[in-house]
C-alpha positions as CSV (number, residue, x, y, z in Angstrom):
1,M,223.2,-114.1,-181.9
2,A,220.1,-113.3,-184.1
3,T,220.8,-111.4,-187.2
4,Q,218.8,-108.5,-188.5
5,S,217.3,-110.9,-191.1
6,D,216.4,-113.4,-188.4
7,I,214.6,-110.7,-186.5
8,L,212.6,-109.6,-189.5
9,V,211.6,-113.2,-190.2
10,L,210.4,-113.6,-186.6
11,V,208.4,-110.3,-186.8
12,S,207.0,-111.3,-190.2
13,N,206.0,-114.7,-188.9
14,A,204.4,-113.2,-185.8
15,L,202.3,-110.8,-187.9
16,A,201.2,-113.6,-190.2
17,G,200.3,-115.7,-187.2
18,R,198.3,-112.8,-185.8
19,A,196.4,-112.5,-189.1
20,G,195.6,-116.2,-189.0
21,A,194.2,-115.9,-185.5
22,A,192.2,-112.9,-186.5
23,E,190.1,-115.0,-189.0
24,G,187.9,-115.9,-186.1
25,D,187.5,-112.2,-185.2
26,V,185.9,-111.1,-188.5
27,A,182.8,-111.8,-190.4
28,A,181.7,-110.8,-193.9
29,I,178.3,-109.2,-194.3
30,R,176.9,-109.7,-197.8
31,V,175.5,-106.6,-199.6
32,A,173.7,-106.0,-202.8
33,G,175.7,-106.4,-206.0
34,G,177.8,-109.2,-204.7
35,G,180.0,-107.2,-202.4
36,H,180.5,-107.4,-198.7
37,R,181.3,-105.3,-195.6
38,T,183.3,-106.3,-192.6
39,A,182.0,-106.9,-189.1
40,T,183.9,-107.8,-185.9
41,V,182.9,-110.8,-183.7
42,W,182.5,-108.9,-180.4
43,R,180.9,-111.8,-178.4
44,P,180.2,-115.3,-179.5
45,D,176.7,-114.3,-180.6
46,L,177.2,-110.6,-181.4
47,L,178.8,-108.7,-184.3
48,V,179.8,-105.1,-184.3
49,A,180.0,-103.2,-187.6
50,S,180.5,-99.7,-188.8
51,E,177.0,-98.1,-188.8
52,Q,177.8,-95.7,-191.6
53,S,178.9,-98.5,-194.0
54,L,176.1,-101.1,-193.1
55,P,173.2,-101.0,-195.5
56,K,169.7,-100.6,-194.2
57,G,168.0,-103.9,-193.3
58,D,167.0,-106.2,-190.5
59,T,168.6,-109.5,-191.5
60,F,171.9,-110.0,-193.2
61,D,173.7,-113.0,-194.8
62,T,177.1,-113.4,-193.2
63,V,180.2,-115.5,-193.9
64,M,182.2,-116.5,-190.9
65,A,185.7,-118.0,-190.6
66,G,186.3,-121.0,-192.8
67,G,183.4,-120.0,-195.1
68,V,180.6,-120.9,-192.7
69,A,177.4,-119.2,-193.8
70,T,174.8,-118.0,-191.4
71,T,172.6,-115.0,-190.8
72,A,172.7,-112.0,-188.4
73,R,169.7,-109.9,-187.3
74,L,170.1,-106.2,-186.5
75,V,169.8,-105.4,-182.8
76,G,170.3,-101.7,-183.1
77,R,172.3,-98.8,-184.7
78,D,173.9,-95.8,-183.2
79,P,175.0,-93.2,-185.8
80,G,176.4,-91.0,-183.1
81,T,179.3,-93.5,-182.3
82,N,179.1,-95.2,-185.7
83,V,178.3,-98.6,-184.1
84,A,175.8,-101.2,-185.4
85,L,175.1,-104.3,-183.4
86,L,173.9,-107.6,-184.9
87,R,173.0,-111.0,-183.3
88,L,174.3,-114.1,-185.0
89,A,171.8,-116.9,-185.7
90,Q,174.7,-119.4,-185.1
91,P,177.2,-118.2,-182.4
92,S,180.8,-118.3,-183.2
93,A,183.2,-120.5,-181.3
94,L,186.4,-118.8,-182.7
95,G,188.4,-115.6,-182.2
96,I,187.2,-112.8,-179.9
97,S,190.3,-111.1,-178.5
98,G,190.3,-109.4,-175.2
99,N,190.0,-105.6,-175.0
100,G,192.9,-103.3,-174.4
101,M,194.3,-99.9,-175.0
102,T,197.4,-98.6,-176.9
103,Q,199.7,-95.7,-177.1
104,T,201.0,-93.3,-179.7
105,G,203.7,-94.9,-181.9
106,A,202.7,-98.4,-181.1
107,L,202.1,-100.9,-183.9
108,A,198.5,-101.8,-184.7
109,S,196.9,-104.2,-187.2
110,A,193.6,-103.5,-188.9
111,F,191.9,-106.6,-190.1
112,G,189.0,-107.1,-192.6
113,A,187.0,-109.9,-194.1
114,D,187.8,-111.1,-197.6
115,G,184.3,-112.2,-198.2
116,N,185.0,-115.9,-198.3
117,G,185.8,-116.7,-194.7
118,G,189.4,-115.4,-194.8
119,V,191.0,-112.2,-193.5
120,T,192.8,-109.2,-194.9
121,A,195.5,-107.4,-192.9
122,R,196.8,-103.8,-192.7
123,L,199.8,-102.8,-190.5
124,G,200.6,-99.4,-189.3
125,A,201.4,-97.2,-186.3
126,V,199.0,-95.5,-183.9
127,N,199.5,-91.9,-185.2
128,Y,197.8,-90.1,-182.4
129,I,195.7,-90.6,-179.3
130,G,193.6,-87.7,-178.1
131,P,191.1,-87.1,-175.4
132,Q,187.4,-87.8,-175.3
133,W,185.5,-86.1,-178.1
134,H,182.0,-85.8,-179.6
135,S,181.1,-86.7,-183.1
136,R,178.9,-84.6,-185.3
137,G,176.1,-87.0,-184.5
138,G,176.4,-86.3,-180.8
139,G,178.1,-89.5,-179.8
140,K,180.7,-89.4,-177.0
141,I,183.9,-91.3,-178.0
142,S,186.2,-92.1,-175.1
143,A,189.4,-91.3,-177.1
144,R,190.4,-90.1,-180.5
145,I,192.7,-92.9,-181.9
146,L,194.1,-92.0,-185.3
147,L,195.7,-94.8,-187.3
148,D,198.5,-94.5,-189.9
149,V,197.0,-97.2,-192.1
150,R,195.2,-97.4,-195.4
151,L,191.8,-99.0,-195.5
152,S,189.5,-100.2,-198.2
153,P,185.7,-99.5,-197.9
154,W,184.9,-103.1,-197.4
155,E,187.4,-103.5,-194.5
156,E,185.8,-100.7,-192.4
157,G,184.4,-102.1,-189.2
158,G,187.0,-104.8,-188.7
159,P,189.0,-105.3,-185.5
160,V,192.1,-103.2,-184.7
161,I,194.5,-105.3,-182.7
162,G,197.5,-104.0,-180.8
163,A,201.0,-105.5,-180.8
164,G,200.2,-107.4,-177.6
165,G,197.1,-109.1,-179.1
166,D,194.5,-107.0,-177.4
167,R,191.6,-105.5,-179.3
168,I,191.9,-101.8,-179.4
169,G,188.5,-101.3,-181.1
170,I,187.1,-101.4,-184.7
171,S,188.2,-99.4,-187.7
172,T,186.2,-96.6,-189.2
173,F,186.6,-93.7,-191.6
174,G,186.5,-90.4,-189.7
175,P,186.4,-86.8,-190.8
176,R,188.3,-86.1,-194.1
177,G,188.7,-89.8,-194.7
178,R,191.1,-90.4,-191.8
179,V,191.2,-93.9,-190.4
180,L,190.2,-94.1,-186.8
181,A,189.7,-96.8,-184.2
182,I,186.4,-96.6,-182.3
183,P,187.7,-97.6,-178.8
184,A,186.6,-100.8,-177.3
185,E,185.5,-98.9,-174.2
186,T,183.1,-96.9,-176.2
187,I,181.8,-99.9,-178.1
188,E,181.2,-101.8,-174.8
189,S,179.0,-99.0,-173.4
190,V,177.1,-98.7,-176.7
191,V,176.5,-102.4,-177.0
192,A,175.0,-102.5,-173.5
193,V,172.5,-99.8,-174.4
194,L,171.6,-101.3,-177.8
195,L,171.0,-104.7,-176.2
196,Q,168.6,-103.0,-173.8
197,H,166.9,-100.4,-175.9
198,G,167.8,-101.0,-179.6
199,R,169.0,-97.4,-179.9
200,V,170.9,-94.7,-178.0
201,A,168.7,-91.7,-177.2
202,R,170.5,-88.4,-177.5
203,G,169.4,-84.9,-176.8
204,W,167.6,-82.8,-179.4
205,L,166.5,-79.1,-179.5
206,G,164.8,-79.3,-182.9
207,A,166.5,-76.3,-184.4
208,A,169.1,-75.9,-187.2
209,F,172.0,-73.5,-186.6
210,R,174.7,-71.8,-188.5
211,P,177.6,-69.5,-187.2
212,V,177.0,-65.8,-187.8
213,A,178.7,-62.6,-186.7
214,V,177.1,-60.8,-183.8
215,P,176.4,-57.1,-184.9
216,D,179.4,-54.9,-184.0
217,A,177.3,-52.6,-181.8
218,L,176.3,-55.6,-179.6
219,Q,179.6,-57.4,-179.3
220,A,180.6,-55.6,-176.1
221,Q,177.2,-56.2,-174.5
222,T,177.2,-59.9,-175.4
223,G,180.9,-60.6,-175.0
224,Q,180.9,-62.6,-178.2
225,A,181.8,-61.8,-181.8
226,V,180.1,-65.0,-183.1
227,G,176.9,-66.8,-182.3
228,L,174.6,-69.4,-184.0
229,I,171.7,-68.1,-186.0
230,V,168.6,-70.2,-185.9
231,L,167.8,-71.2,-189.5
232,S,164.8,-73.3,-188.9
233,V,162.7,-74.7,-186.0
234,A,161.1,-78.1,-186.1
235,A,157.3,-78.0,-185.5
236,G,156.5,-79.4,-182.0
237,G,160.2,-79.7,-181.1
238,P,161.7,-78.4,-177.8
239,A,162.9,-75.2,-179.4
240,A,159.5,-74.4,-180.9
241,K,157.8,-75.2,-177.6
242,S,160.0,-72.9,-175.7
243,G,159.5,-70.0,-178.2
244,V,162.7,-70.0,-180.1
245,M,162.2,-68.5,-183.6
246,P,164.1,-68.5,-186.9
247,G,166.4,-65.4,-186.9
248,D,167.3,-65.7,-183.2
249,I,171.0,-65.8,-182.5
250,L,172.0,-68.4,-179.9
251,L,174.9,-67.1,-177.8
252,A,175.2,-69.8,-175.0
253,V,173.7,-73.0,-173.6
254,D,173.8,-73.0,-169.8
255,K,176.4,-70.3,-170.0
256,T,178.6,-72.3,-172.3
257,P,179.4,-70.1,-175.4
258,A,177.8,-71.3,-178.6
259,M,180.0,-70.0,-181.4
260,R,180.2,-73.3,-183.2
261,V,177.7,-76.1,-183.5
262,R,180.3,-78.5,-182.0
263,Q,180.2,-76.5,-178.8
264,V,176.4,-77.2,-178.5
265,I,176.7,-81.0,-179.2
266,P,178.2,-82.0,-175.9
267,R,175.3,-80.3,-174.1
268,L,172.9,-82.7,-175.9
269,D,174.3,-86.1,-174.9
270,A,172.3,-89.0,-173.7
271,D,172.2,-87.6,-170.1
272,S,170.6,-84.4,-171.3
273,V,167.3,-86.0,-172.3
274,G,164.4,-84.7,-170.1
275,K,166.5,-81.9,-168.6
276,A,166.0,-78.2,-168.9
277,V,168.7,-76.0,-170.4
278,N,168.9,-72.2,-170.5
279,L,169.4,-70.7,-173.9
280,D,170.9,-67.2,-174.1
281,I,169.5,-65.6,-177.2
282,L,169.9,-62.3,-179.1
283,R,166.6,-61.2,-180.5
284,G,165.9,-57.9,-182.1
285,G,168.9,-56.3,-180.4
286,A,167.9,-57.5,-177.0
287,L,169.3,-60.3,-174.8
288,V,166.8,-62.9,-173.6
289,T,167.1,-66.2,-171.8
290,I,164.7,-69.0,-172.8
291,Q,164.4,-72.3,-171.0
292,A,163.9,-75.4,-173.1
293,V,163.5,-79.1,-172.1
294,V,165.7,-81.4,-174.1
295,E,164.0,-84.3,-175.8
296,A,165.2,-87.5,-177.4
297,R,166.2,-87.1,-181.0
298,P,163.5,-88.6,-183.2
299,V,164.3,-91.8,-185.0
300,T,164.8,-91.3,-188.8
C-alpha cells in the first residue's frame, strides 16, 4: 500500500517530468538589455507570444530547447486578444502539446523560458472559468480562465498545461495584474487570421467616450440615468462622417444601452466592419438617431 510520502514523491516526479517535456514547448525571445521574453511553440514553425510584452520589431533572436539559437520573423500582432505570431527560421521538432480545456479547481502548470534553452515552472489551481468576454482592445476571448499562480514578466506568454498534459493556452497578465490563460481556442482562431492577413481588423467608430449622467429632466424620456458623452471625434472617421459631434451623449448602439464603454466594444468586433449601426444620441435636449458605417480600426 502506497504511503502518503510515496504519493507525494510520485506527484513530484510527474510534475518534474512534465517540466522536462515542456522544454520543447517554450522559446526565449531576446530583448534589448540582455533580457528575454517567453514564447510558446504553437506549431513546428510558429511561435505565439504575449503581444503586450513583445517589443516592437520584425525579426527576433530566439533560443530554443537545448540552447539552439535561431531567428523568428513577425507574422502579425493582435492587441485585442494579446496574441503575437512569429515564424521560426528553423522549425522545431520538439514539444507541441495538444490543445484541451480545463475546469475550475484543476491543477495547471505555467511554463516559461529561462533564456538559455531551459524551462521555468509554476504550479497552481484554475481559480475561475467564466464565459466569453471582450477585452478593452475589442478582442473576443472564448473563456475567462483565471489562474492562481505567480508569474514573472519574462515568463508571460508561455504555455499553460493542464494535469492531463493538454495545452490550455498561454499565460498573460490581465486587468489588475491577474494571471490569465488565453484559451487555445481563441489563439487558434487568431493564428488563422494573422497567417492570412497579418492583423485582425476590428470595428471602429472614431470617437472617444466617457460615462456621464443624463440630465435629470431627461432620464424619464431616455430611460437611462447614464450615457457616454462624446469627448472627441477623429477627422474622417465613421462618427465624423455620420455627423456625430463632441458633446453628444450616446445612449445606445442598435438599441443596446451604452452606459459603459465596455457595452459598446462587443458591437465593434471583427464582424461589424462595413456594417451600419444606429446610434441613439441625446443632443441639445433632443433624442436623435444617427446611422454610422463601422470601419476597420486604423493600424497604429
